[in-house]
N, C-alpha and C positions, 0 to 999 in steps of 0.2 A: 275100450282099451285096445290098442293095436297089438299085434303079435310080432315078435322079433324072432327071426330064425337064427340058428347058431352061426351060420356062415355070412350073415349080413351085418354091415356096420350099423351101429346105433347112433342116433342123433340126440344129443342132450337138449334140454330146454334152452340152455345158454347158447348152444350152437344154432338151434332153430332161430333164436332171436337175432343172432349175428347174420344168419343167411337171409332172413326176411326183413331185417331192419325194423322189427317190431319190438316193443318193450315187453318185459316179462309179464307185467300186469295185463297187457293186451293179449298175450298168448293164453293166459289163464282165463280171461273173459271169453276168448274163442272156444276154449274147452268147455266152459260153463254153458255156453249157448249151443253147443253141439256142432259148431262149424269146424272144430278141430278135435280129433279123437284124443282121449287121454293117453298119456304115454304108458308103456308097459314097464313093469318093475323088472329090472335087469339083475339087481342085487339088493341087499337090504338098504343101501344108501344111494342107489342110482336108478333113475328112470330114464326112458328115452323112447324114441320112435325108430322104426326101421328106416333106413335112408331112402328106400324105394317109396315108402308111404309119403315122406316129406317131399320128395321129388314130384310125385303125382299130385299132392296137395298144392304145391306151388304152381305146377303146370295148369291145374284146373282154375286157380285164382287168376293167373295171367290170361287164360282164355276168356274168363268172364269179363276182365277189363277190356279186352280187345273187341268184344261184341258190342 
């Protein structure tokens, strides 16, 4: 599970899917396999990742494709 700091924007699962063009089921498969951290609980009805984590995750994935 990732940590979200108070002053950082939170990225929801839906926004993650929009940004990556992945389906929700693919996002959950990535979480199950450990390739993507589970989102942090922000409130009783909301979970998400810190924007910096998602940016770093995307950069690492794109680096892997370029190699």
